[in-house]
C-alpha positions in Angstrom: 0.0 0.0 0.0 2.9 2.4 0.8 4.4 1.7 -2.6 1.2 2.9 -4.3 1.0 6.0 -2.2 4.7 6.8 -3.0 4.1 6.2 -6.7 1.0 8.4 -6.6 3.0 11.2 -4.9 5.8 10.9 -7.4 3.3 11.0 -10.3 1.7 14.1 -8.9 5.0 15.8 -8.5 5.9 14.9 -12.1 2.6 16.4 -13.4 3.4 19.6 -11.4 6.9 19.8 -12.9 5.6 19.3 -16.4 2.5 21.5 -16.1 4.0 24.9 -17.3 5.7 23.1 -20.2 2.5 21.6 -21.4 0.2 24.6 -20.6 2.5 27.5 -21.5 -0.3 30.1 -21.8 0.7 33.0 -19.5 -2.8 33.3 -18.2 -2.8 29.6 -17.2 0.7 29.8 -15.6 -0.2 32.9 -13.7 -3.2 31.1 -12.1 -0.9 28.1 -11.4 1.6 30.3 -9.6 -1.1 31.8 -7.4 -2.4 28.4 -6.6 1.0 27.1 -5.6 1.6 30.2 -3.4 -1.8 29.7 -1.7 -0.8 26.1 -1.0 2.6 27.0 0.4 1.3 29.9 2.5 -1.6 27.9 4.0 0.6 24.9 4.7 3.0 27.1 6.5 0.2 28.8 8.5 -1.2 25.4 9.3 2.1 24.2 10.9 1.5 26.7 13.7 -2.2 27.5 13.8 -3.5 24.1 12.7 -1.4 22.0 14.9 -1.4 24.2 18.1 -4.9 25.6 17.8 -3.5 29.2 18.2 -5.2 31.3 15.5 -2.6 33.7 14.1 -4.2 36.4 12.0 -1.1 38.5 11.2 1.1 36.1 9.3 0.8 38.3 6.2 3.5 40.5 8.0 6.0 37.7 7.4 4.9 37.6 3.7 5.8 41.2 3.5 9.0 40.9 5.5 10.3 38.3 3.2 9.5 40.4 0.1 11.2 43.6 1.6 14.2 41.5 2.6 14.7 40.3 -0.9 14.2 43.9 -2.4 16.8 45.4 0.1 19.3 42.6 -0.6 19.0 43.1 -4.4 19.3 46.8 -4.0 22.3 46.9 -1.6 24.2 44.0 -3.2 23.5 45.1 -6.8 21.9 41.8 -7.7 21.0 41.8 -11.5 17.7 40.6 -12.9 17.4 36.9 -13.8 17.7 33.8 -11.7 20.0 35.1 -9.0 17.3 36.7 -6.9 15.6 33.3 -6.5 18.7 32.1 -4.7 18.0 34.7 -2.0 14.5 33.5 -1.3 15.7 31.1 1.5 17.7 34.1 3.0 14.5 36.2 2.9 12.6 33.4 4.7 15.3 33.3 7.4 15.0 37.1 7.9 11.2 36.7 8.4 11.9 33.8 10.8 14.4 35.9 12.8 11.8 38.5 13.4 9.3 35.9 14.3 11.5 34.6 17.2 11.0 37.9 19.1 7.5 38.5 18.0 6.4 35.0 18.7 8.0 35.1 22.2 5.9 38.3 22.9 2.6 37.0 21.4 2.8 33.5 22.8 2.8 34.8 26.4 -1.0 35.0 26.1 -3.7 32.7 24.7 -7.0 32.7 22.9 -8.6 36.0 21.9 -5.7 38.1 23.3 -3.2 36.2 21.1 -5.4 36.8 18.1 -5.5 40.6 18.8 -1.8 40.7 19.3 -1.1 39.0 15.9 -3.3 41.5 14.1 -1.6 44.4 15.9 1.8 43.0 14.8 0.7 43.1 11.2 -0.6 46.7 11.3 2.6 47.8 13.2 4.8 46.4 10.4 2.6 48.0 7.7 3.0 51.4 9.4 6.7 50.8 9.7 6.9 50.1 6.0 5.3 53.5 5.4 7.4 55.5 7.8 10.9 54.0 7.7 11.6 55.8 4.5 15.3 55.4 4.7 14.9 51.7 4.6 11.7 51.0 2.7 11.4 54.2 0.6 8.0 54.8 2.2 4.9 54.7 0.0 6.9 54.7 -3.2 8.4 51.4 -2.3 11.5 49.5 -3.6 12.2 48.3 -7.1 13.4 44.9 -8.1 15.8 44.0 -10.9 13.9 43.2 -14.1 15.1 40.3 -16.4 15.7 41.8 -19.8 16.0 38.5 -21.8 12.8 36.7 -20.7 10.0 36.5 -23.2 6.4 37.0 -22.3 5.6 33.3 -22.6 8.6 32.3 -20.5 8.3 35.0 -17.8 6.0 33.1 -15.4 7.9 29.8 -15.6 10.8 30.6 -13.2 8.2 32.0 -10.7 6.2 28.8 -11.1 9.1 26.5 -10.3 10.3 28.8 -7.4 6.8 28.5 -5.9 6.7 24.7 -6.5 10.0 24.3 -4.6 8.5 26.3 -1.7 5.4 24.1 -1.8 7.3 20.9 -1.7 9.5 22.2 1.1 6.4 23.3 3.1 4.6 19.9 2.6 7.7 17.9 3.6 8.2 20.0 6.8 4.5 19.7 7.6 4.5 16.0 7.1 7.6 15.6 9.3 6.1 17.7 12.1 2.8 15.8 11.9 4.4 12.4 12.2 7.1 13.3 14.8 7.0 13.2 18.6 7.3 17.0 18.4 4.1 17.2 16.3 2.3 14.9 18.8 3.2 17.5 21.5 1.7 20.3 19.4 -1.5 18.3 18.9 -1.6 17.8 22.7 -1.3 21.6 23.2 -4.2 22.0 20.8 -6.4 19.6 22.7 -5.5 20.7 26.3 -2.5 22.9 26.8 -2.5 22.7 30.6 -2.8 18.9 30.6 0.0 18.7 28.0 2.2 20.8 30.3 1.4 18.5 33.2 2.4 15.5 31.1 5.8 17.0 30.4 5.4 18.7 27.0 7.5 21.8 26.9 4.6 24.0 25.6 6.4 27.3 25.4 9.4 26.2 23.3 7.2 23.9 21.2 4.8 26.7 20.3 7.6 29.1 19.5 9.4 26.6 17.3 6.2 26.0 15.3 5.6 29.8 15.0 9.1 30.3 13.6 8.9 27.4 11.2 5.5 28.8 10.0 7.0 32.3 9.5 10.0 30.9 7.6 7.7 29.3 5.0 5.4 32.3 4.7 8.5 34.5 4.5 9.7 32.6 1.5 6.3 32.9 -0.3 6.5 36.7 -0.5 9.6 36.9 -2.6 8.7 33.9 -4.6 5.5 35.2 -6.2 3.3 38.1 -7.4 5.1 40.7 -5.3 8.4 39.8 -7.0 7.1 39.7 -10.5 5.3 43.0 -10.0 8.8 44.4 -9.8 8.2 46.7 -6.8 7.6 46.3 -3.1 5.2 48.8 -1.5 3.5 48.9 1.9 0.0 48.0 0.6 1.6 44.8 -0.7 2.4 43.8 2.9 -1.3 42.8 2.8 -2.2 41.9 -0.8 -5.7 40.6 -1.4 -4.3 37.1 -2.2 -3.0 36.9 1.4 -6.3 37.9 3.1 -6.8 34.4 4.4 -3.6 34.8 6.4 -4.8 37.9 8.2 
């Protein structure tokens, strides 16, 4: 039975890899990229909120942090347009994860409705910072990204598709590992009854924070992988694009 399941997953992955080569219409590949980004973002969000039961409504902040991190790195390091910016996507995710360590430590000191309110406040604080730290973010004008000059219209979406696909595969693998590990069992115990889990020896604080950081890492890689990046500019309203409303 496991052989059939593995074969099915490999076949699904092969179809995903071949999809933009078979359906090369830019309208179709654009929809496919958005679909992959939704899958990656929601999988990352689920690693924390789904497994612990803590509803985080400000994860779009890490989406924006990752995008701004990529734009600043490209600007300061004079990264040309092309494939090189995609190599910086994991770095952008690590930047978002680094912020989430402190923010998660603060937010996870409370529970339930108070936690929800704090996560929403964190998002709006970062959006205001993006408007007002003009020396870093260039305010409402935003930051530009290097534009590939040798990509045709039919080809333009394909690198973004594969970048999003890599993030999706990474997110699913991490989520699968968490769900089937002893650590993931502890997270599920927290979701069911946190006080009882603490009494049974689960280190609830570090466990929640680790899940929060892993979740932010994945969402932070989604921002620079997708529509923000191919729009060629990063602006404060894009910290909360309509496509990320489910993460609010």
